[in-house]
PDB file with one MODEL, atoms N, CA, C and O in Angstrom:
MODEL        1
ATOM      1  N   MET A   1      -0.977   1.531 -35.138  1.00  0.00           N
ATOM      2  CA  MET A   1       0.194   2.363 -34.989  1.00  0.00           C
ATOM      3  C   MET A   1       1.192   1.612 -34.096  1.00  0.00           C
ATOM      4  O   MET A   1       0.835   1.058 -33.057  1.00  0.00           O
ATOM      5  N   LYS A   2       2.441   1.616 -34.537  1.00  0.00           N
ATOM      6  CA  LYS A   2       3.480   0.974 -33.740  1.00  0.00           C
ATOM      7  C   LYS A   2       3.890   1.898 -32.600  1.00  0.00           C
ATOM      8  O   LYS A   2       4.018   3.110 -32.778  1.00  0.00           O
ATOM      9  N   LYS A   3       4.092   1.308 -31.430  1.00  0.00           N
ATOM     10  CA  LYS A   3       4.466   2.088 -30.249  1.00  0.00           C
ATOM     11  C   LYS A   3       5.749   2.873 -30.467  1.00  0.00           C
ATOM     12  O   LYS A   3       5.912   3.965 -29.923  1.00  0.00           O
ATOM     13  N   GLU A   4       6.652   2.328 -31.251  1.00  0.00           N
ATOM     14  CA  GLU A   4       7.943   2.992 -31.469  1.00  0.00           C
ATOM     15  C   GLU A   4       7.803   4.320 -32.217  1.00  0.00           C
ATOM     16  O   GLU A   4       8.718   5.143 -32.193  1.00  0.00           O
ATOM     17  N   TYR A   5       6.670   4.529 -32.879  1.00  0.00           N
ATOM     18  CA  TYR A   5       6.445   5.762 -33.625  1.00  0.00           C
ATOM     19  C   TYR A   5       5.522   6.745 -32.909  1.00  0.00           C
ATOM     20  O   TYR A   5       5.237   7.822 -33.432  1.00  0.00           O
ATOM     21  N   LYS A   6       5.062   6.384 -31.733  1.00  0.00           N
ATOM     22  CA  LYS A   6       4.109   7.217 -30.983  1.00  0.00           C
ATOM     23  C   LYS A   6       4.607   8.651 -30.815  1.00  0.00           C
ATOM     24  O   LYS A   6       3.830   9.590 -30.986  1.00  0.00           O
ATOM     25  N   ALA A   7       5.868   8.835 -30.488  1.00  0.00           N
ATOM     26  CA  ALA A   7       6.419  10.184 -30.292  1.00  0.00           C
ATOM     27  C   ALA A   7       6.350  11.003 -31.578  1.00  0.00           C
ATOM     28  O   ALA A   7       6.137  12.215 -31.530  1.00  0.00           O
ATOM     29  N   LEU A   8       6.527  10.357 -32.719  1.00  0.00           N
ATOM     30  CA  LEU A   8       6.445  11.069 -34.002  1.00  0.00           C
ATOM     31  C   LEU A   8       5.006  11.466 -34.314  1.00  0.00           C
ATOM     32  O   LEU A   8       4.757  12.555 -34.831  1.00  0.00           O
ATOM     33  N   TYR A   9       4.067  10.590 -34.003  1.00  0.00           N
ATOM     34  CA  TYR A   9       2.653  10.929 -34.184  1.00  0.00           C
ATOM     35  C   TYR A   9       2.282  12.123 -33.305  1.00  0.00           C
ATOM     36  O   TYR A   9       1.526  13.001 -33.721  1.00  0.00           O
ATOM     37  N   GLU A  10       2.819  12.147 -32.094  1.00  0.00           N
ATOM     38  CA  GLU A  10       2.541  13.258 -31.184  1.00  0.00           C
ATOM     39  C   GLU A  10       3.130  14.562 -31.710  1.00  0.00           C
ATOM     40  O   GLU A  10       2.493  15.610 -31.609  1.00  0.00           O
ATOM     41  N   LYS A  11       4.332  14.511 -32.266  1.00  0.00           N
ATOM     42  CA  LYS A  11       4.947  15.715 -32.841  1.00  0.00           C
ATOM     43  C   LYS A  11       4.152  16.202 -34.050  1.00  0.00           C
ATOM     44  O   LYS A  11       3.968  17.404 -34.235  1.00  0.00           O
ATOM     45  N   PHE A  12       3.683  15.265 -34.868  1.00  0.00           N
ATOM     46  CA  PHE A  12       2.832  15.628 -35.997  1.00  0.00           C
ATOM     47  C   PHE A  12       1.575  16.321 -35.480  1.00  0.00           C
ATOM     48  O   PHE A  12       1.161  17.352 -36.010  1.00  0.00           O
ATOM     49  N   GLY A  13       0.974  15.744 -34.442  1.00  0.00           N
ATOM     50  CA  GLY A  13      -0.231  16.321 -33.848  1.00  0.00           C
ATOM     51  C   GLY A  13      -0.002  17.728 -33.326  1.00  0.00           C
ATOM     52  O   GLY A  13      -0.861  18.597 -33.479  1.00  0.00           O
ATOM     53  N   LEU A  14       1.150  17.957 -32.711  1.00  0.00           N
ATOM     54  CA  LEU A  14       1.466  19.304 -32.226  1.00  0.00           C
ATOM     55  C   LEU A  14       1.582  20.294 -33.379  1.00  0.00           C
ATOM     56  O   LEU A  14       1.206  21.458 -33.241  1.00  0.00           O
ATOM     57  N   ASN A  15       2.101  19.836 -34.511  1.00  0.00           N
ATOM     58  CA  ASN A  15       2.160  20.712 -35.683  1.00  0.00           C
ATOM     59  C   ASN A  15       0.757  21.039 -36.190  1.00  0.00           C
ATOM     60  O   ASN A  15       0.497  22.168 -36.606  1.00  0.00           O
ATOM     61  N   VAL A  16      -0.135  20.073 -36.159  1.00  0.00           N
ATOM     62  CA  VAL A  16      -1.520  20.328 -36.568  1.00  0.00           C
ATOM     63  C   VAL A  16      -2.142  21.365 -35.631  1.00  0.00           C
ATOM     64  O   VAL A  16      -2.826  22.282 -36.086  1.00  0.00           O
ATOM     65  N   VAL A  17      -1.906  21.225 -34.337  1.00  0.00           N
ATOM     66  CA  VAL A  17      -2.406  22.208 -33.371  1.00  0.00           C
ATOM     67  C   VAL A  17      -1.845  23.596 -33.702  1.00  0.00           C
ATOM     68  O   VAL A  17      -2.584  24.580 -33.735  1.00  0.00           O
ATOM     69  N   TYR A  18      -0.542  23.660 -33.945  1.00  0.00           N
ATOM     70  CA  TYR A  18       0.121  24.939 -34.245  1.00  0.00           C
ATOM     71  C   TYR A  18      -0.523  25.619 -35.461  1.00  0.00           C
ATOM     72  O   TYR A  18      -0.874  26.797 -35.405  1.00  0.00           O
ATOM     73  N   TYR A  19      -0.674  24.874 -36.548  1.00  0.00           N
ATOM     74  CA  TYR A  19      -1.234  25.473 -37.763  1.00  0.00           C
ATOM     75  C   TYR A  19      -2.722  25.776 -37.615  1.00  0.00           C
ATOM     76  O   TYR A  19      -3.216  26.747 -38.188  1.00  0.00           O
ATOM     77  N   ARG A  20      -3.444  24.950 -36.847  1.00  0.00           N
ATOM     78  CA  ARG A  20      -4.860  25.236 -36.600  1.00  0.00           C
ATOM     79  C   ARG A  20      -4.998  26.539 -35.826  1.00  0.00           C
ATOM     80  O   ARG A  20      -5.833  27.379 -36.160  1.00  0.00           O
ATOM     81  N   LYS A  21      -4.180  26.705 -34.796  1.00  0.00           N
ATOM     82  CA  LYS A  21      -4.249  27.932 -33.994  1.00  0.00           C
ATOM     83  C   LYS A  21      -3.769  29.148 -34.789  1.00  0.00           C
ATOM     84  O   LYS A  21      -4.274  30.255 -34.604  1.00  0.00           O
ATOM     85  N   SER A  22      -2.795  28.939 -35.671  1.00  0.00           N
ATOM     86  CA  SER A  22      -2.339  30.032 -36.547  1.00  0.00           C
ATOM     87  C   SER A  22      -3.473  30.509 -37.442  1.00  0.00           C
ATOM     88  O   SER A  22      -3.581  31.694 -37.759  1.00  0.00           O
ATOM     89  N   LEU A  23      -4.312  29.569 -37.839  1.00  0.00           N
ATOM     90  CA  LEU A  23      -5.475  29.878 -38.680  1.00  0.00           C
ATOM     91  C   LEU A  23      -6.619  30.454 -37.846  1.00  0.00           C
ATOM     92  O   LEU A  23      -7.589  30.989 -38.383  1.00  0.00           O
ATOM     93  N   ARG A  24      -6.487  30.334 -36.521  1.00  0.00           N
ATOM     94  CA  ARG A  24      -7.485  30.835 -35.572  1.00  0.00           C
ATOM     95  C   ARG A  24      -8.852  30.168 -35.752  1.00  0.00           C
ATOM     96  O   ARG A  24      -9.892  30.823 -35.831  1.00  0.00           O
ATOM     97  N   VAL A  25      -8.798  28.832 -35.815  1.00  0.00           N
ATOM     98  CA  VAL A  25     -10.045  28.066 -35.907  1.00  0.00           C
ATOM     99  C   VAL A  25     -10.074  27.031 -34.789  1.00  0.00           C
ATOM    100  O   VAL A  25      -9.036  26.605 -34.283  1.00  0.00           O
ATOM    101  N   THR A  26     -11.264  26.647 -34.425  1.00  0.00           N
ATOM    102  CA  THR A  26     -11.454  25.608 -33.421  1.00  0.00           C
ATOM    103  C   THR A  26     -11.292  24.235 -34.070  1.00  0.00           C
ATOM    104  O   THR A  26     -11.221  24.113 -35.293  1.00  0.00           O
ATOM    105  N   GLN A  27     -11.235  23.208 -33.227  1.00  0.00           N
ATOM    106  CA  GLN A  27     -11.206  21.850 -33.763  1.00  0.00           C
ATOM    107  C   GLN A  27     -12.448  21.591 -34.613  1.00  0.00           C
ATOM    108  O   GLN A  27     -12.368  20.962 -35.668  1.00  0.00           O
ATOM    109  N   MET A  28     -13.578  22.075 -34.151  1.00  0.00           N
ATOM    110  CA  MET A  28     -14.830  21.870 -34.891  1.00  0.00           C
ATOM    111  C   MET A  28     -14.782  22.548 -36.254  1.00  0.00           C
ATOM    112  O   MET A  28     -15.189  21.962 -37.257  1.00  0.00           O
ATOM    113  N   GLN A  29     -14.287  23.776 -36.293  1.00  0.00           N
ATOM    114  CA  GLN A  29     -14.198  24.493 -37.564  1.00  0.00           C
ATOM    115  C   GLN A  29     -13.235  23.795 -38.522  1.00  0.00           C
ATOM    116  O   GLN A  29     -13.514  23.674 -39.715  1.00  0.00           O
ATOM    117  N   LEU A  30     -12.095  23.337 -37.990  1.00  0.00           N
ATOM    118  CA  LEU A  30     -11.145  22.630 -38.844  1.00  0.00           C
ATOM    119  C   LEU A  30     -11.753  21.330 -39.358  1.00  0.00           C
ATOM    120  O   LEU A  30     -11.589  20.978 -40.526  1.00  0.00           O
ATOM    121  N   ALA A  31     -12.449  20.628 -38.488  1.00  0.00           N
ATOM    122  CA  ALA A  31     -13.101  19.382 -38.893  1.00  0.00           C
ATOM    123  C   ALA A  31     -14.067  19.628 -40.051  1.00  0.00           C
ATOM    124  O   ALA A  31     -14.127  18.842 -40.996  1.00  0.00           O
ATOM    125  N   GLU A  32     -14.815  20.715 -39.971  1.00  0.00           N
ATOM    126  CA  GLU A  32     -15.752  21.046 -41.050  1.00  0.00           C
ATOM    127  C   GLU A  32     -15.003  21.354 -42.345  1.00  0.00           C
ATOM    128  O   GLU A  32     -15.430  20.936 -43.421  1.00  0.00           O
ATOM    129  N   LEU A  33     -13.892  22.080 -42.248  1.00  0.00           N
ATOM    130  CA  LEU A  33     -13.101  22.405 -43.438  1.00  0.00           C
ATOM    131  C   LEU A  33     -12.506  21.154 -44.076  1.00  0.00           C
ATOM    132  O   LEU A  33     -12.349  21.084 -45.295  1.00  0.00           O
ATOM    133  N   LEU A  34     -12.178  20.168 -43.240  1.00  0.00           N
ATOM    134  CA  LEU A  34     -11.561  18.932 -43.730  1.00  0.00           C
ATOM    135  C   LEU A  34     -12.571  17.827 -43.999  1.00  0.00           C
ATOM    136  O   LEU A  34     -12.216  16.764 -44.507  1.00  0.00           O
ATOM    137  N   ASP A  35     -13.833  18.080 -43.657  1.00  0.00           N
ATOM    138  CA  ASP A  35     -14.914  17.115 -43.836  1.00  0.00           C
ATOM    139  C   ASP A  35     -14.653  15.816 -43.057  1.00  0.00           C
ATOM    140  O   ASP A  35     -14.801  14.712 -43.582  1.00  0.00           O
ATOM    141  N   ILE A  36     -14.256  15.990 -41.775  1.00  0.00           N
ATOM    142  CA  ILE A  36     -14.074  14.862 -40.875  1.00  0.00           C
ATOM    143  C   ILE A  36     -14.700  15.219 -39.525  1.00  0.00           C
ATOM    144  O   ILE A  36     -15.089  16.365 -39.302  1.00  0.00           O
ATOM    145  N   ASP A  37     -14.797  14.242 -38.633  1.00  0.00           N
ATOM    146  CA  ASP A  37     -15.371  14.488 -37.306  1.00  0.00           C
ATOM    147  C   ASP A  37     -14.399  15.258 -36.416  1.00  0.00           C
ATOM    148  O   ASP A  37     -13.183  15.133 -36.561  1.00  0.00           O
ATOM    149  N   ARG A  38     -14.938  16.048 -35.502  1.00  0.00           N
ATOM    150  CA  ARG A  38     -14.102  16.782 -34.558  1.00  0.00           C
ATOM    151  C   ARG A  38     -13.279  15.829 -33.714  1.00  0.00           C
ATOM    152  O   ARG A  38     -12.135  16.130 -33.375  1.00  0.00           O
ATOM    153  N   SER A  39     -13.854  14.674 -33.368  1.00  0.00           N
ATOM    154  CA  SER A  39     -13.129  13.700 -32.555  1.00  0.00           C
ATOM    155  C   SER A  39     -11.895  13.164 -33.292  1.00  0.00           C
ATOM    156  O   SER A  39     -10.900  12.804 -32.662  1.00  0.00           O
ATOM    157  N   HIS A  40     -11.964  13.115 -34.619  1.00  0.00           N
ATOM    158  CA  HIS A  40     -10.809  12.682 -35.409  1.00  0.00           C
ATOM    159  C   HIS A  40      -9.699  13.732 -35.337  1.00  0.00           C
ATOM    160  O   HIS A  40      -8.523  13.382 -35.235  1.00  0.00           O
ATOM    161  N   ILE A  41     -10.064  15.012 -35.388  1.00  0.00           N
ATOM    162  CA  ILE A  41      -9.076  16.093 -35.232  1.00  0.00           C
ATOM    163  C   ILE A  41      -8.413  15.967 -33.862  1.00  0.00           C
ATOM    164  O   ILE A  41      -7.191  16.069 -33.749  1.00  0.00           O
ATOM    165  N   SER A  42      -9.199  15.751 -32.845  1.00  0.00           N
ATOM    166  CA  SER A  42      -8.665  15.605 -31.495  1.00  0.00           C
ATOM    167  C   SER A  42      -7.683  14.444 -31.427  1.00  0.00           C
ATOM    168  O   SER A  42      -6.601  14.581 -30.856  1.00  0.00           O
ATOM    169  N   ALA A  43      -8.046  13.310 -32.000  1.00  0.00           N
ATOM    170  CA  ALA A  43      -7.179  12.134 -31.980  1.00  0.00           C
ATOM    171  C   ALA A  43      -5.871  12.390 -32.745  1.00  0.00           C
ATOM    172  O   ALA A  43      -4.809  11.923 -32.334  1.00  0.00           O
ATOM    173  N   ILE A  44      -5.952  13.125 -33.848  1.00  0.00           N
ATOM    174  CA  ILE A  44      -4.751  13.474 -34.613  1.00  0.00           C
ATOM    175  C   ILE A  44      -3.852  14.371 -33.775  1.00  0.00           C
ATOM    176  O   ILE A  44      -2.647  14.139 -33.677  1.00  0.00           O
ATOM    177  N   GLU A  45      -4.442  15.391 -33.174  1.00  0.00           N
ATOM    178  CA  GLU A  45      -3.664  16.346 -32.385  1.00  0.00           C
ATOM    179  C   GLU A  45      -3.004  15.687 -31.176  1.00  0.00           C
ATOM    180  O   GLU A  45      -1.938  16.120 -30.739  1.00  0.00           O
ATOM    181  N   LEU A  46      -3.622  14.660 -30.643  1.00  0.00           N
ATOM    182  CA  LEU A  46      -3.059  13.936 -29.494  1.00  0.00           C
ATOM    183  C   LEU A  46      -2.064  12.857 -29.916  1.00  0.00           C
ATOM    184  O   LEU A  46      -1.404  12.250 -29.074  1.00  0.00           O
ATOM    185  N   GLY A  47      -1.961  12.624 -31.221  1.00  0.00           N
ATOM    186  CA  GLY A  47      -1.048  11.604 -31.717  1.00  0.00           C
ATOM    187  C   GLY A  47      -1.564  10.196 -31.518  1.00  0.00           C
ATOM    188  O   GLY A  47      -0.779   9.255 -31.400  1.00  0.00           O
ATOM    189  N   ASN A  48      -2.882  10.040 -31.480  1.00  0.00           N
ATOM    190  CA  ASN A  48      -3.478   8.729 -31.237  1.00  0.00           C
ATOM    191  C   ASN A  48      -3.861   7.966 -32.502  1.00  0.00           C
ATOM    192  O   ASN A  48      -4.173   6.777 -32.438  1.00  0.00           O
ATOM    193  N   VAL A  49      -3.839   8.642 -33.649  1.00  0.00           N
ATOM    194  CA  VAL A  49      -4.202   7.989 -34.911  1.00  0.00           C
ATOM    195  C   VAL A  49      -3.274   8.451 -36.028  1.00  0.00           C
ATOM    196  O   VAL A  49      -2.671   9.523 -35.963  1.00  0.00           O
ATOM    197  N   GLY A  50      -3.180   7.620 -37.042  1.00  0.00           N
ATOM    198  CA  GLY A  50      -2.442   7.994 -38.240  1.00  0.00           C
ATOM    199  C   GLY A  50      -3.330   8.807 -39.166  1.00  0.00           C
ATOM    200  O   GLY A  50      -4.540   8.902 -38.958  1.00  0.00           O
ATOM    201  N   VAL A  51      -2.724   9.389 -40.187  1.00  0.00           N
ATOM    202  CA  VAL A  51      -3.450  10.260 -41.106  1.00  0.00           C
ATOM    203  C   VAL A  51      -3.153   9.820 -42.532  1.00  0.00           C
ATOM    204  O   VAL A  51      -2.004   9.536 -42.872  1.00  0.00           O
ATOM    205  N   SER A  52      -4.185   9.763 -43.363  1.00  0.00           N
ATOM    206  CA  SER A  52      -3.994   9.390 -44.762  1.00  0.00           C
ATOM    207  C   SER A  52      -3.306  10.522 -45.522  1.00  0.00           C
ATOM    208  O   SER A  52      -3.351  11.682 -45.111  1.00  0.00           O
ATOM    209  N   MET A  53      -2.676  10.169 -46.623  1.00  0.00           N
ATOM    210  CA  MET A  53      -2.047  11.185 -47.466  1.00  0.00           C
ATOM    211  C   MET A  53      -3.095  12.164 -47.992  1.00  0.00           C
ATOM    212  O   MET A  53      -2.822  13.360 -48.095  1.00  0.00           O
ATOM    213  N   ASP A  54      -4.280  11.678 -48.323  1.00  0.00           N
ATOM    214  CA  ASP A  54      -5.341  12.564 -48.800  1.00  0.00           C
ATOM    215  C   ASP A  54      -5.646  13.647 -47.762  1.00  0.00           C
ATOM    216  O   ASP A  54      -5.803  14.819 -48.104  1.00  0.00           O
ATOM    217  N   LEU A  55      -5.726  13.243 -46.495  1.00  0.00           N
ATOM    218  CA  LEU A  55      -6.028  14.200 -45.436  1.00  0.00           C
ATOM    219  C   LEU A  55      -4.856  15.158 -45.226  1.00  0.00           C
ATOM    220  O   LEU A  55      -5.065  16.344 -44.970  1.00  0.00           O
ATOM    221  N   ILE A  56      -3.639  14.658 -45.332  1.00  0.00           N
ATOM    222  CA  ILE A  56      -2.467  15.533 -45.217  1.00  0.00           C
ATOM    223  C   ILE A  56      -2.505  16.607 -46.298  1.00  0.00           C
ATOM    224  O   ILE A  56      -2.282  17.784 -46.016  1.00  0.00           O
ATOM    225  N   PHE A  57      -2.786  16.203 -47.529  1.00  0.00           N
ATOM    226  CA  PHE A  57      -2.841  17.168 -48.632  1.00  0.00           C
ATOM    227  C   PHE A  57      -3.959  18.189 -48.420  1.00  0.00           C
ATOM    228  O   PHE A  57      -3.794  19.374 -48.707  1.00  0.00           O
ATOM    229  N   LYS A  58      -5.099  17.711 -47.912  1.00  0.00           N
ATOM    230  CA  LYS A  58      -6.219  18.622 -47.653  1.00  0.00           C
ATOM    231  C   LYS A  58      -5.870  19.601 -46.540  1.00  0.00           C
ATOM    232  O   LYS A  58      -6.202  20.783 -46.624  1.00  0.00           O
ATOM    233  N   MET A  59      -5.195  19.109 -45.487  1.00  0.00           N
ATOM    234  CA  MET A  59      -4.751  19.992 -44.402  1.00  0.00           C
ATOM    235  C   MET A  59      -3.837  21.084 -44.958  1.00  0.00           C
ATOM    236  O   MET A  59      -3.961  22.256 -44.600  1.00  0.00           O
ATOM    237  N   CYS A  60      -2.933  20.687 -45.825  1.00  0.00           N
ATOM    238  CA  CYS A  60      -1.996  21.650 -46.399  1.00  0.00           C
ATOM    239  C   CYS A  60      -2.718  22.722 -47.212  1.00  0.00           C
ATOM    240  O   CYS A  60      -2.327  23.889 -47.190  1.00  0.00           O
ATOM    241  N   GLU A  61      -3.753  22.335 -47.918  1.00  0.00           N
ATOM    242  CA  GLU A  61      -4.560  23.322 -48.649  1.00  0.00           C
ATOM    243  C   GLU A  61      -5.206  24.301 -47.686  1.00  0.00           C
ATOM    244  O   GLU A  61      -5.183  25.511 -47.911  1.00  0.00           O
ATOM    245  N   VAL A  62      -5.779  23.779 -46.616  1.00  0.00           N
ATOM    246  CA  VAL A  62      -6.463  24.618 -45.624  1.00  0.00           C
ATOM    247  C   VAL A  62      -5.471  25.527 -44.911  1.00  0.00           C
ATOM    248  O   VAL A  62      -5.732  26.715 -44.725  1.00  0.00           O
ATOM    249  N   PHE A  63      -4.325  24.961 -44.509  1.00  0.00           N
ATOM    250  CA  PHE A  63      -3.322  25.739 -43.778  1.00  0.00           C
ATOM    251  C   PHE A  63      -2.456  26.607 -44.696  1.00  0.00           C
ATOM    252  O   PHE A  63      -1.715  27.473 -44.232  1.00  0.00           O
ATOM    253  N   LYS A  64      -2.562  26.360 -46.009  1.00  0.00           N
ATOM    254  CA  LYS A  64      -1.739  27.063 -47.006  1.00  0.00           C
ATOM    255  C   LYS A  64      -0.244  26.867 -46.732  1.00  0.00           C
ATOM    256  O   LYS A  64       0.539  27.815 -46.669  1.00  0.00           O
ATOM    257  N   ILE A  65       0.110  25.586 -46.574  1.00  0.00           N
ATOM    258  CA  ILE A  65       1.505  25.213 -46.337  1.00  0.00           C
ATOM    259  C   ILE A  65       1.870  24.041 -47.246  1.00  0.00           C
ATOM    260  O   ILE A  65       1.007  23.457 -47.901  1.00  0.00           O
ATOM    261  N   LYS A  66       3.147  23.709 -47.275  1.00  0.00           N
ATOM    262  CA  LYS A  66       3.621  22.534 -48.004  1.00  0.00           C
ATOM    263  C   LYS A  66       3.613  21.339 -47.057  1.00  0.00           C
ATOM    264  O   LYS A  66       3.789  21.507 -45.850  1.00  0.00           O
ATOM    265  N   PRO A  67       3.411  20.135 -47.588  1.00  0.00           N
ATOM    266  CA  PRO A  67       3.359  18.946 -46.722  1.00  0.00           C
ATOM    267  C   PRO A  67       4.571  18.809 -45.803  1.00  0.00           C
ATOM    268  O   PRO A  67       4.426  18.383 -44.657  1.00  0.00           O
ATOM    269  N   LYS A  68       5.748  19.159 -46.279  1.00  0.00           N
ATOM    270  CA  LYS A  68       6.945  18.995 -45.444  1.00  0.00           C
ATOM    271  C   LYS A  68       6.865  19.813 -44.162  1.00  0.00           C
ATOM    272  O   LYS A  68       7.498  19.468 -43.164  1.00  0.00           O
ATOM    273  N   GLU A  69       6.092  20.889 -44.182  1.00  0.00           N
ATOM    274  CA  GLU A  69       5.967  21.731 -42.998  1.00  0.00           C
ATOM    275  C   GLU A  69       5.227  21.016 -41.869  1.00  0.00           C
ATOM    276  O   GLU A  69       5.481  21.289 -40.696  1.00  0.00           O
ATOM    277  N   LEU A  70       4.322  20.111 -42.206  1.00  0.00           N
ATOM    278  CA  LEU A  70       3.640  19.338 -41.178  1.00  0.00           C
ATOM    279  C   LEU A  70       4.590  18.338 -40.524  1.00  0.00           C
ATOM    280  O   LEU A  70       4.336  17.864 -39.417  1.00  0.00           O
ATOM    281  N   PHE A  71       5.683  18.021 -41.214  1.00  0.00           N
ATOM    282  CA  PHE A  71       6.639  17.038 -40.715  1.00  0.00           C
ATOM    283  C   PHE A  71       7.939  17.690 -40.226  1.00  0.00           C
ATOM    284  O   PHE A  71       8.923  16.998 -39.961  1.00  0.00           O
ATOM    285  N   ASP A  72       7.938  18.991 -40.112  1.00  0.00           N
ATOM    286  CA  ASP A  72       9.101  19.703 -39.593  1.00  0.00           C
ATOM    287  C   ASP A  72       8.974  19.731 -38.070  1.00  0.00           C
ATOM    288  O   ASP A  72       8.430  20.673 -37.495  1.00  0.00           O
ATOM    289  N   PHE A  73       9.483  18.685 -37.435  1.00  0.00           N
ATOM    290  CA  PHE A  73       9.318  18.524 -35.999  1.00  0.00           C
ATOM    291  C   PHE A  73      10.347  19.350 -35.237  1.00  0.00           C
ATOM    292  O   PHE A  73      11.545  19.291 -35.511  1.00  0.00           O
ATOM    293  N   ARG A  74       9.856  20.109 -34.289  1.00  0.00           N
ATOM    294  CA  ARG A  74      10.713  20.923 -33.438  1.00  0.00           C
ATOM    295  C   ARG A  74      10.984  20.184 -32.134  1.00  0.00           C
ATOM    296  O   ARG A  74      10.209  19.319 -31.727  1.00  0.00           O
ATOM    297  N   ASP A  75      12.071  20.525 -31.495  1.00  0.00           N
ATOM    298  CA  ASP A  75      12.407  19.891 -30.212  1.00  0.00           C
ATOM    299  C   ASP A  75      11.655  20.518 -29.060  1.00  0.00           C
ATOM    300  O   ASP A  75      11.823  20.102 -27.913  1.00  0.00           O
TER     301      ASP A  75
ENDMDL
END
């Protein structure tokens, strides 16, 4: 990940947190729904890792949202 994009990764992570909490699930529960490790969810939410398109699409299915909503960054 390029340092210049770190703030965008963090904003993406905050959106994942928002939708996870809206769904009222823990990181562990979301990880199980997405078939990934809980530590990967944590890293995504903190903006420490990138996310594949496959995982983005799967998140959208779980959250029942459109992909653009994960990228609608608020100030």
